[in-house]
C-alpha positions in Angstrom: 0.0 0.0 0.0 1.2 3.6 -0.6 2.0 6.0 2.1 -0.5 8.7 3.2 0.1 12.0 5.0 -1.6 12.2 8.4 -1.7 14.5 11.4 -0.8 13.4 14.8 -2.0 15.0 18.0 0.4 15.5 20.9 0.0 16.9 24.4 2.3 19.7 25.6 3.4 20.2 29.2 0.5 22.5 29.8 -1.9 19.7 28.7 -3.3 21.4 25.6 -3.7 19.7 22.1 -1.6 20.9 19.2 -1.2 19.6 15.6 2.1 18.2 14.6 3.7 18.5 11.1 2.5 16.2 8.3 4.5 12.9 8.0 4.8 10.0 5.5 3.0 6.9 6.9 3.0 3.3 5.7 0.2 0.8 5.7 1.3 -0.4 9.2 1.2 3.2 10.3 -2.3 3.5 9.0 -3.4 0.5 11.0 -1.6 1.8 14.1 -3.1 5.2 13.6 -6.6 3.7 13.3 -6.2 2.0 16.6 -4.6 4.9 18.5 -6.6 7.8 16.9 -9.9 8.9 18.2 -13.0 6.7 17.1 -14.2 9.0 14.2 -10.7 9.3 12.8 -10.1 5.5 13.1 -13.3 4.6 11.2 -12.3 6.9 8.3 -8.8 5.3 8.1 -10.2 1.8 8.1 -12.6 2.6 5.2 -9.7 4.1 3.2 -7.6 1.0 3.7 -10.5 -1.3 2.7 -11.2 0.7 -0.5 -7.6 0.5 -1.6 -7.4 -3.3 -1.0 -10.7 -3.7 -2.9 -9.4 -1.7 -5.9 -6.2 -3.9 -5.9 -8.2 -7.1 -5.9 -10.4 -5.8 -8.7 -7.3 -5.1 -10.8 -5.9 -8.5 -10.2 -9.2 -10.1 -11.1 -9.3 -8.2 -14.3 -5.8 -9.4 -15.3 -6.7 -13.0 -14.5 -9.8 -12.8 -16.6 -7.8 -11.2 -19.5 -5.2 -14.0 -19.3 -7.8 -16.7 -19.2 -9.5 -15.1 -22.2 -6.2 -15.0 -24.1 -5.5 -18.6 -23.2 -8.9 -19.7 -24.6 -8.2 -17.7 -27.8 -4.7 -19.3 -28.3 -6.1 -22.8 -27.8 -8.7 -22.1 -30.5 -6.0 -20.7 -32.7 -4.0 -23.9 -32.4 -7.0 -26.0 -33.2 -7.7 -24.1 -36.3 -4.0 -24.1 -37.4 -3.7 -27.9 -37.5 -2.1 -29.1 -40.8 -0.6 -25.7 -41.6 3.2 -25.9 -42.5 4.3 -22.4 -41.8 7.6 -20.5 -41.1 11.1 -20.8 -42.5 13.0 -18.1 -44.3 12.0 -18.0 -47.9 9.2 -20.6 -47.6 6.6 -20.3 -50.3 3.0 -19.9 -49.0 0.1 -20.2 -51.5 -2.6 -17.5 -51.5 -5.2 -19.8 -49.9 -2.8 -20.5 -47.0 -2.2 -16.8 -46.5 -5.9 -16.1 -46.4 -6.5 -18.8 -43.9 -3.7 -17.6 -41.6 -5.0 -14.0 -41.7 -8.5 -15.2 -40.8 -7.6 -17.3 -37.8 -5.2 -14.6 -36.6 -7.9 -12.0 -36.7 -10.3 -14.3 -34.9 -7.7 -14.9 -32.2 -7.0 -11.2 -31.8 -10.7 -10.4 -31.6 -11.1 -13.1 -28.9 -8.4 -11.4 -26.7 -5.1 -12.8 -27.9 -2.1 -10.5 -28.4 -0.9 -10.3 -32.0 2.8 -11.0 -31.2 2.0 -14.1 -29.2 -0.4 -15.5 -31.7 2.1 -15.0 -34.6 4.9 -16.6 -32.6 2.7 -19.6 -31.7 2.1 -20.5 -35.3 5.6 -19.8 -36.5 5.3 -16.4 -38.2 6.6 -13.0 -37.5 4.4 -9.9 -37.1 6.2 -8.3 -40.0 5.3 -11.2 -42.3 1.7 -10.8 -41.3 1.7 -7.1 -42.0 3.2 -7.7 -45.4 0.5 -10.3 -46.2 -2.2 -7.7 -45.4 -1.1 -5.4 -48.2 -3.1 -5.9 -51.5 0.1 -6.1 -53.6 1.5 -8.9 -51.4 -1.6 -11.0 -51.2 0.1 -13.7 -53.3 3.8 -14.7 -53.7 5.2 -13.3 -56.8 8.1 -15.7 -57.1 6.3 -18.5 -59.1 5.3 -16.0 -61.8 8.5 -14.0 -61.8 10.4 -13.8 -65.0 14.1 -13.7 -64.3 16.6 -13.4 -67.0 20.2 -13.6 -65.7 22.6 -11.1 -67.2 25.2 -13.9 -67.9 22.8 -16.2 -69.6 23.6 -17.9 -73.0 22.0 -16.3 -76.1 19.9 -18.4 -78.4 22.8 -19.0 -80.8 25.1 -20.3 -78.1 22.3 -22.4 -76.6 21.6 -24.0 -80.0 25.3 -24.7 -80.6 25.7 -26.3 -77.2 22.6 -28.5 -77.6 24.0 -29.7 -80.9 27.3 -30.5 -79.3 25.6 -32.5 -76.5 23.7 -34.5 -79.1 26.6 -35.2 -81.4 27.9 -38.8 -81.9 31.4 -37.8 -80.7 30.1 -37.4 -77.1 27.6 -40.2 -77.1 27.4 -41.9 -73.7 29.4 -39.1 -72.0 28.3 -36.9 -69.2 29.0 -33.1 -69.0 31.7 -34.0 -66.4 33.5 -35.8 -69.2 32.6 -33.4 -72.0 33.9 -30.2 -70.3 37.6 -31.4 -69.9 37.6 -32.9 -73.4 36.6 -29.5 -74.8 39.2 -27.8 -72.7 41.8 -30.2 -74.1 40.7 -29.0 -77.6 41.1 -25.3 -76.5 37.3 -24.7 -76.3 35.2 -23.3 -73.6 31.5 -23.1 -74.3 29.7 -23.4 -70.9 30.0 -24.8 -67.4 29.0 -28.3 -66.4 25.9 -26.9 -64.5 24.7 -25.1 -67.7 25.0 -28.4 -69.7 23.1 -30.3 -67.1 20.3 -27.6 -67.1 20.0 -27.9 -70.9 19.7 -31.7 -70.6 17.0 -31.4 -68.0 15.2 -28.8 -70.1 15.2 -31.2 -73.0 14.0 -34.0 -70.7 17.1 -36.0 -71.3 18.9 -37.9 -68.6 22.7 -37.8 -68.3 24.6 -41.0 -68.7 26.7 -39.9 -65.7 27.3 -42.9 -63.4 30.3 -41.7 -61.6 29.9 -40.0 -58.3 31.7 -36.9 -57.2 35.2 -37.6 -55.9 35.4 -37.4 -52.1 38.5 -36.6 -50.4 39.5 -39.5 -48.2 41.8 -39.4 -45.2 45.2 -41.0 -45.6 44.6 -44.4 -44.2 47.7 -46.3 -45.5 50.8 -46.0 -47.6 50.7 -43.4 -50.3 51.9 -44.1 -53.9 53.8 -41.0 -55.0 54.7 -42.4 -58.4 53.9 -45.2 -60.8 55.0 -48.8 -60.3 55.2 -48.5 -56.5 51.9 -50.1 -55.6 50.0 -52.4 -57.8 46.6 -53.9 -57.1 45.1 -57.0 -58.8 41.9 -59.0 -58.6 39.7 -61.4 -60.4 36.1 -60.7 -61.6 33.5 -62.9 -63.4 32.3 -62.2 -66.9 29.0 -63.8 -67.7 29.0 -66.3 -70.6 26.2 -67.2 -73.0 25.2 -70.5 -71.3 23.6 -71.1 -67.9 26.2 -71.0 -65.1 29.0 -70.3 -67.5 31.5 -67.7 -66.6 34.9 -66.4 -67.7 37.4 -65.0 -65.2 39.1 -61.8 -65.9 42.5 -61.4 -64.2 43.5 -57.7 -64.1 46.5 -55.8 -62.7 46.3 -52.0 -62.1 48.8 -49.4 -61.1 47.3 -47.6 -58.0 49.0 -44.2 -58.6 47.8 -43.8 -62.2 44.8 -46.3 -62.3 46.4 -47.7 -65.4 45.7 -51.3 -66.4 49.1 -52.9 -66.6 48.0 -56.3 -67.8 45.0 -58.7 -68.0 44.2 -62.2 -69.0 40.9 -64.2 -69.3 40.7 -67.8 -68.2 37.9 -70.3 -67.7 38.9 -71.0 -64.0 40.6 -69.4 -61.0 44.0 -70.7 -60.2 47.2 -69.5 -58.5 49.2 -70.8 -61.5 47.4 -68.5 -64.0 47.9 -65.6 -61.5 51.6 -66.2 -61.2 52.0 -66.4 -64.9 50.2 -63.1 -65.3 52.4 -61.2 -62.9 55.6 -62.5 -64.6 54.3 -61.5 -68.1 53.2 -58.0 -66.9 56.6 -57.3 -65.4 58.3 -58.5 -68.6 56.0 -56.7 -71.1 56.3 -53.4 -69.3 60.0 -53.8 -68.6 59.7 -53.0 -65.0 62.0 -53.8 -62.1 59.7 -55.9 -59.9 61.8 -55.4 -56.7 60.2 -51.9 -56.4 56.6 -53.1 -56.3 54.1 -53.9 -53.6 51.3 -56.1 -55.0 48.0 -55.6 -53.1 45.2 -58.1 -53.3 42.4 -59.6 -51.3 42.5 -62.9 -49.3 41.2 -65.2 -52.1 42.7 -68.6 -52.8 44.5 -67.7 -56.0 46.1 -64.7 -54.3 47.4 -66.7 -51.3 48.3 -69.8 -53.2 51.8 -71.3 -52.6 52.8 -71.1 -56.3 51.7 -67.4 -56.4 53.6 -66.5 -53.2 56.8 -68.3 -54.4 56.6 -66.5 -57.7 56.4 -63.1 -55.9 59.3 -64.0 -53.7 61.5 -65.0 -56.7 60.6 -61.7 -58.5 61.2 -59.6 -55.4 57.6 -58.3 -55.2 56.2 -57.6 -51.7 52.8 -59.2 -51.3 50.1 -57.2 -49.4 46.6 -58.4 -48.5 43.5 -56.6 -47.3 42.5 -56.6 -43.6 40.1 -59.3 -42.4 36.4 -58.4 -42.8 37.2 -55.0 -44.4 35.4 -54.8 -47.7 36.9 -51.6 -49.1 40.6 -52.2 -48.7 40.9 -52.9 -52.4 38.6 -50.1 -53.6 40.6 -48.9 -56.6 40.3 -52.1 -58.6 36.7 -52.6 -57.4 35.9 -49.2 -58.8 37.5 -50.2 -62.1 35.4 -53.4 -62.3 32.3 -51.2 -61.7 33.3 -48.9 -64.6 33.9 -52.0 -66.8 30.5 -53.5 -66.1 28.5 -50.2 -66.3 29.6 -49.2 -69.8 26.6 -48.8 -72.1 28.2 -51.2 -74.7 28.8 -54.0 -72.1 27.0 -57.1 -73.3 24.2 -57.6 -70.8 23.3 -61.1 -72.1 26.9 -62.3 -71.7 29.7 -63.2 -74.0 29.2 -65.8 -76.7 32.7 -67.2 -76.5 36.1 -66.8 -74.9 37.4 -65.0 -78.0 34.5 -62.5 -77.9 35.2 -61.8 -74.2 38.9 -61.2 -75.0 38.2 -58.9 -77.9 35.7 -56.8 -75.8 38.1 -56.5 -72.9 41.0 -55.5 -75.2 38.9 -52.6 -76.6 37.8 -51.6 -73.1 41.4 -51.5 -71.8 42.5 -49.3 -74.8 39.6 -46.9 -74.1 40.2 -46.9 -70.3 43.9 -46.3 -70.4 43.9 -43.8 -73.3 40.5 -42.1 -73.6 38.7 -42.3 -70.3 39.1 -39.2 -68.1 39.3 -40.4 -64.5 37.4 -38.3 -62.0 39.9 -39.3 -59.2 42.8 -38.0 -61.3 41.4 -34.6 -62.1 39.8 -35.7 -65.3 43.0 -36.9 -67.1 43.5 -40.3 -68.7 45.4 -43.1 -66.9 48.2 -42.9 -69.6 48.6 -39.2 -69.1 49.0 -39.8 -65.3 51.3 -42.8 -65.8 53.7 -41.1 -68.2 53.7 -37.7 -66.3 51.8 -35.7 -68.9 49.0 -34.7 -66.5 50.6 -31.5 -65.0 51.1 -29.8 -68.3 47.6 -30.8 -69.4 45.9 -29.4 -66.3 48.0 -26.2 -66.6 46.8 -25.6 -70.2 43.2 -26.1 -69.1 43.6 -23.5 -66.3 45.1 -21.0 -68.8 42.2 -21.6 -71.1 39.6 -20.8 -68.4 41.4 -17.7 -67.3 41.5 -16.5 -70.9 37.8 -17.2 -71.3 37.0 -15.3 -68.1 39.0 -12.3 -69.1 37.3 -12.2 -72.6 33.8 -12.2 -71.2 33.9 -11.3 -67.5 30.1 -10.8 -67.4 29.6 -14.5 -67.8 31.4 -15.3 -64.6 30.1 -14.6 -61.1 33.1 -16.1 -59.3 36.7 -17.2 -60.0 37.5 -19.5 -62.9 37.5 -23.2 -62.3 40.7 -24.6 -61.0 42.3 -27.7 -62.4 44.4 -29.0 -59.5 46.6 -32.0 -59.8 45.3 -35.1 -58.1 46.7 -36.1 -54.7 48.7 -39.3 -54.2 46.4 -42.2 -53.5 46.8 -44.2 -50.3 46.1 -47.9 -49.7 46.2 -49.9 -46.5 49.2 -52.1 -47.1 49.6 -55.3 -45.0 52.9 -57.0 -45.9 53.0 -59.6 -43.2 56.6 -60.7 -42.7 57.7 -57.8 -45.0 56.5 -55.2 -42.6 59.0 -52.3 -42.3 59.9 -52.3 -46.0 60.8 -48.7 -47.2 59.0 -47.9 -50.4 61.5 -46.4 -52.8 60.1 -43.8 -55.2 61.0 -44.2 -58.9 60.9 -41.8 -61.8 58.0 -41.7 -64.2 58.5 -44.2 -67.1 59.2 -43.0 -70.6 56.2 -43.0 -72.9 56.3 -45.8 -75.6 
């Protein structure tokens, strides 16, 4: 309670009554004064205290009724807002949703809810609601907006690019493969994203089956040059008859992903594998004592004849870790590329000679023409013979020149063509643990 001024009566020495100076009195002083003052004065003070307490209770009751009314309005708002997906910066709300939101918000405000709390409860801001009330903002203009970027292709360039994407020279290739091939020819026409947009506009699907290269942590020994780490494996090729298969033995250089040698047999055996390794080293004129040969734990890989051959040649055998499926990922990725080619015979090979002829053409394409995503889109031969650095540098100069000629077409820096990092593989050499891998120079091109 507030303090009230009052007058107090005192008695002097002569016994006469005088009035003291006004003083500030609290609620307790009012009660004390009502007791000690004369009867008429006490009744007046008691009535004043009661009136003040009544007024305070009436105010508190009004606030409680207002809060209860707002609570009922917010509960009704939540019931009406069921099924509405609102909020989120940049979210598109159709006109019918906007009208419904405005209606239920107005009803809640008329029922006693505060506008800020009602908007926050359904996930909108007051500013958004104010914008929706304007006649020119009754509907979202983004679906009907006509945006023409300043750096778009003109009709002549678009027609030329569509003809290039449909030509036979790039049949079966995705824009990720087409762009570096054009760069090697000294041409820049558009980015990969623009080519993909044109393919989608024409309702064409890209034959792209390769995922984007992900940078992996160094989880083993790195190959800093060719002929340091080889990987080999065997895969089945379906024959024409039921339960008839041919077995493709394949050796790959991990650093360049180049296929060093291959053979096709009708069965798996350690003798055929040992013969393949000897012939690959002889045909490529390679010193085998510099090589670590990585393989899985299959029977031909761990056969006694195969291990003895490796020891005589000076090759260090390495095997994948037990129950680890991706320790030989590079050659498994090669097999996936082999079997996902659009000209791979889905019904199988009619004979052993047909299988050998097809694999021979694939190896020539893979080593010399296929641009490997993990190598910065250069071929395996370019990487193996050390031609990739100059090739990537020419591409970078081409893009810088294209950007300087037409800067309005570029909203950011030109695409970089970095050289691929050295691949790593988890080498397990067993009794050969501790061997130091000696780097060797890039071999001379044939």
